[in-house]
C-alpha positions in Angstrom: 142.9 71.4 59.5 141.8 67.8 60.7 145.0 66.4 60.7 147.7 65.1 63.6 148.8 68.9 65.7 151.1 69.6 68.4 151.4 67.7 71.4 149.0 69.5 74.6 149.5 71.4 75.8 148.9 73.6 73.0 150.6 77.4 73.1 148.4 79.8 70.4 151.4 80.3 68.2 151.5 76.2 67.3 147.5 75.9 66.5 147.9 79.5 64.3 150.7 77.3 62.1 148.7 74.3 62.2 145.1 75.7 60.4 144.7 76.8 56.7 144.7 80.2 55.4 140.6 81.0 55.3 139.3 78.3 57.7 135.9 78.1 59.0 134.8 78.7 62.8 131.4 77.9 63.0 130.2 78.7 66.6 126.7 78.4 68.2 126.3 80.5 70.6 123.2 81.2 73.3 124.3 85.2 73.7 121.6 86.5 71.8 123.3 88.1 69.0 126.3 87.1 66.4 128.3 90.4 66.3 130.3 89.8 69.3 132.0 86.7 67.5 132.4 88.5 64.5 134.1 91.0 66.0 136.3 88.7 68.5 136.8 86.3 65.1 138.1 90.4 63.4 140.6 91.0 66.3 141.8 87.5 66.7 143.1 87.3 63.4 144.4 90.6 63.0 146.8 89.8 66.1 147.7 86.1 64.8 147.8 87.0 61.5 145.1 84.5 60.6 142.1 84.7 57.8 139.6 82.9 59.9 135.8 83.1 58.4 133.1 82.8 61.1 129.8 81.3 60.8 127.9 82.0 63.8 124.5 80.4 64.9 123.2 83.0 67.9 120.2 83.2 69.9 118.9 81.9 73.4 119.9 79.1 75.2 117.4 76.6 74.3 117.6 77.3 70.2 121.1 76.4 70.4 120.5 73.5 72.5 118.2 72.2 70.3 119.9 72.5 67.3 123.1 71.3 68.5 121.6 68.0 69.9 118.9 67.7 66.3 122.8 67.9 63.9 124.3 65.4 66.8 121.4 63.0 66.8 121.6 62.9 62.7 125.3 62.4 63.1 125.6 65.9 61.1 127.9 67.8 63.4 128.3 71.5 62.1 129.8 73.4 65.3 132.7 73.5 66.4 132.6 75.6 69.1 129.6 75.9 71.7 128.5 78.5 74.4 126.0 79.0 76.7 123.7 76.0 74.9 121.6 76.5 78.4 119.7 72.7 78.3 122.5 71.1 78.0 124.8 73.0 80.9 121.3 72.1 83.3 122.0 68.1 82.1 125.5 68.5 82.8 125.1 70.1 86.6 122.7 67.2 87.6 124.1 64.0 85.9 127.5 64.7 86.6 130.7 65.5 84.0 129.9 61.8 82.7 126.7 63.4 80.8 129.5 66.3 79.4 131.9 63.5 78.0 129.1 63.1 75.4 128.8 66.5 74.2 132.6 68.2 74.2 135.9 67.5 73.7 137.5 66.2 77.2 140.7 68.0 79.1 140.1 71.8 78.5 141.9 72.0 81.6 144.7 70.0 80.7 145.6 70.9 77.0 146.1 74.2 76.9 148.9 76.6 78.5 146.1 79.5 79.5 145.7 77.0 82.6 148.2 79.0 84.4 146.5 82.5 84.6 142.9 81.3 85.0 141.7 80.2 88.4 140.7 76.7 88.4 137.4 77.5 89.2 136.7 78.6 85.7 138.0 75.2 83.8 136.4 71.9 83.7 137.7 69.5 81.2 135.0 70.2 78.8 134.5 74.4 79.4 136.4 76.9 79.6 134.7 80.3 81.2 136.3 82.4 78.2 134.4 85.8 78.4 131.9 88.2 81.1 134.5 87.8 83.8 133.6 89.8 86.3 130.4 90.3 88.3 127.8 88.2 87.1 124.8 89.6 88.7 123.6 93.5 88.9 120.8 95.1 90.1 119.5 97.5 87.8 117.8 100.9 88.5 117.1 104.4 86.8 119.5 106.6 88.5 116.7 109.7 87.7 114.5 108.3 88.8 116.2 107.7 92.2 117.7 111.0 92.8 113.9 112.9 91.8 112.9 110.7 94.8 115.8 110.9 96.9 116.0 107.4 97.3 119.7 105.6 98.3 120.9 103.3 95.8 120.6 100.0 97.7 124.2 98.6 98.5 122.5 95.1 99.4 119.7 93.6 98.9 118.6 93.5 102.3 118.6 97.4 102.4 115.6 97.3 100.2 112.8 96.4 103.6 113.7 99.9 104.3 110.6 102.5 104.6 112.3 104.7 101.9 111.4 102.2 99.2 108.1 100.8 100.4 105.7 100.4 96.8 108.6 101.1 94.5 107.8 99.0 91.0 110.2 96.8 90.4 110.4 95.1 87.3 110.0 90.6 86.9 110.9 89.1 83.8 107.7 86.5 82.7 110.0 84.0 82.3 112.4 83.2 85.8 115.8 82.1 85.8 115.9 79.8 89.0 119.6 79.6 89.5 120.1 83.4 89.3 117.5 84.6 92.1 117.4 81.5 93.7 121.5 82.7 95.0 120.2 86.1 95.5 117.0 84.8 97.6 119.0 82.0 99.7 122.1 84.3 100.4 120.4 87.4 101.7 117.4 85.4 103.5 120.0 83.7 105.5 121.2 87.0 107.1 117.7 87.4 108.3 115.5 85.9 110.6 113.7 84.5 107.5 113.6 81.3 105.3 113.7 81.8 101.8 110.0 81.9 100.5 109.3 84.1 103.4 112.2 86.3 101.9 110.9 86.8 98.9 107.2 87.0 99.7 107.9 89.6 102.1 110.0 91.6 99.7 107.5 91.5 97.1 105.0 92.9 99.7 106.9 95.4 100.9 108.0 96.9 97.0 105.5 96.8 94.2 106.5 93.4 91.8 105.5 94.4 87.8 105.1 91.9 85.0 108.0 92.5 82.2 108.4 90.8 78.7 112.1 89.6 79.8 115.4 90.7 80.9 116.7 92.7 77.9 112.5 94.9 77.9 112.8 95.1 81.4 116.3 96.8 81.2 114.7 99.1 78.8 112.2 100.1 80.2 114.3 101.3 83.7 116.7 102.7 80.8 114.1 104.4 78.9 112.3 106.2 83.0 109.4 103.5 82.4 110.4 102.0 85.4 112.6 102.8 89.0 113.8 99.2 89.2 114.2 95.6 88.2 114.9 92.7 90.5 117.8 91.4 88.6 119.8 90.9 85.6 122.9 90.4 84.2 125.8 92.8 83.5 126.1 91.8 80.0 122.1 92.4 79.2 122.4 95.8 81.1 125.7 96.7 79.2 124.4 98.5 76.5 122.2 100.6 78.4 124.5 101.3 81.0 127.0 102.9 78.9 125.2 104.5 76.8 124.8 107.6 77.9 121.1 109.0 76.8 120.1 106.6 79.5 119.8 106.7 82.7 120.2 103.1 83.7 122.7 102.4 86.3 123.7 98.5 86.9 124.5 98.1 91.0 126.4 96.0 91.5 125.2 95.1 95.3 127.5 94.1 97.9 128.4 90.6 97.9 128.2 90.2 93.9 128.0 87.0 92.7 130.3 85.8 90.1 129.7 83.1 87.6 133.2 81.3 87.2 131.7 79.9 83.8 129.3 83.2 82.7 131.0 82.8 79.2 131.2 79.3 78.7 133.2 77.9 76.2 133.5 73.8 74.8 134.6 72.5 71.8 132.1 70.1 70.1 133.3 66.6 70.7 132.9 66.0 67.1 133.8 69.3 65.8 134.3 69.3 61.8 137.3 71.4 62.4 138.9 70.7 66.2 142.1 72.4 65.3 140.8 75.5 64.0 138.4 75.8 67.5 141.3 74.9 69.6 143.2 77.8 68.1 139.9 80.2 68.6 139.9 79.0 72.2 143.4 80.0 72.9 143.6 83.1 71.4 140.9 83.9 72.8 142.2 83.9 76.3 145.9 85.2 74.9 146.5 89.1 76.9 146.2 90.9 73.2 143.0 89.4 72.6 141.9 90.1 76.4 142.7 93.8 76.5 141.1 94.5 72.9 137.6 93.1 73.9 137.2 96.3 76.3 136.6 98.4 73.5 136.4 96.4 69.9 134.2 93.3 70.9 130.5 94.1 71.1 129.4 93.3 74.2 131.7 91.1 75.9 134.1 92.2 78.5 137.4 89.8 79.3 137.4 87.1 81.4 141.1 87.4 82.5 140.7 89.3 85.7 144.6 88.7 86.4 145.3 91.6 84.2 144.9 95.7 85.1 143.1 97.2 82.4 143.4 100.9 83.4 145.4 101.4 79.8 142.6 100.1 78.0 140.5 103.1 79.4 137.3 100.8 80.3 133.9 102.5 80.8 133.0 103.1 84.6 130.4 100.3 84.1 132.9 97.9 82.8 135.5 99.1 85.0 132.9 98.3 88.1 132.1 94.7 86.3 135.5 94.0 86.5 136.7 95.0 89.7 134.3 94.6 92.1 134.5 92.4 95.1 132.8 89.1 94.2 131.3 85.7 95.7 132.4 83.1 93.0 130.0 80.3 92.5 131.7 77.1 90.6 129.8 75.5 87.7 128.2 72.4 89.5 127.4 74.7 92.7 124.6 76.6 89.8 122.2 73.3 90.5 122.0 73.8 94.1 120.8 77.7 93.8 118.7 76.1 90.4 116.8 73.7 92.8 116.0 76.9 95.6 115.3 79.3 93.0 112.3 76.4 91.3 111.3 75.3 94.7 110.6 79.5 95.4 108.3 79.4 91.4 106.7 76.3 92.2 105.4 78.7 95.4 104.3 81.4 93.4 106.8 84.0 94.9 107.5 85.4 91.3 103.6 85.6 90.6 102.5 89.5 89.5 
């Protein structure tokens, strides 16, 4: 599976014919868990009559970056595909495409036929947005607590300045991701007479910011009714709680909702041990039947292709809202601007609790 293959642009069927039975796909994923990738491999095998075996290293984005870089420096590459290697993504955002060339295979935006169905913003020469489509940001709150206290569901972050929310406990994780909070603050401060720092400091004085261990831990606290709200989270972190009927957590999508063009990034290692297997997997992942089956059969992932109507798959109402909310799409390199905003706010102590 490492020899000369079909000419680009590749179809999934051509790629499937080129790989051997029982081939292994090694995935390094900063998605926190491996189950979703094994689920996806099973779906792809079923759809394309292949027999891929999976070898997945999943953790946080920093751990994935470190392992990937150490192996590359030792000329001992193991990963075929890389997703959410946050440190590497940050380096590329700062230094541009030339930084990506040393890590990831080039021309992903030209070599595959899926470029006909994905928006340009979701394709880079070195990366494609392959999962977790739709909303890229949410305001997690406990609906039961809001109902008990007679609170309206906020439709905008600026609604939170209303008197009804004064003193409302709002969880803030100890590790703030600058690019995410940077967008929230910058966008909503622009609609007021305040600058960014004044906006977040005024909101912090109005609400009651409370520290939390992590984004997942904070979501769990809200879901279990131990806190009414947290300031920000990702829809995919909230999903296990928002789709479980035992919890009262609602992932509120305020107007507007930010969408990361590369919320679920997938890149092929430039020194992938099994490059043709990697190319097949990426192509198969974006085919319509696989995207549709992600709704029910892949843990903690939703499809990225918003050109499809998923009503026949009967998605959970939370998933349906994720996929159909009005979006402000943020391109991959645009994130550097908001990271700078968020880091400046952090340096000024805006999120200290």
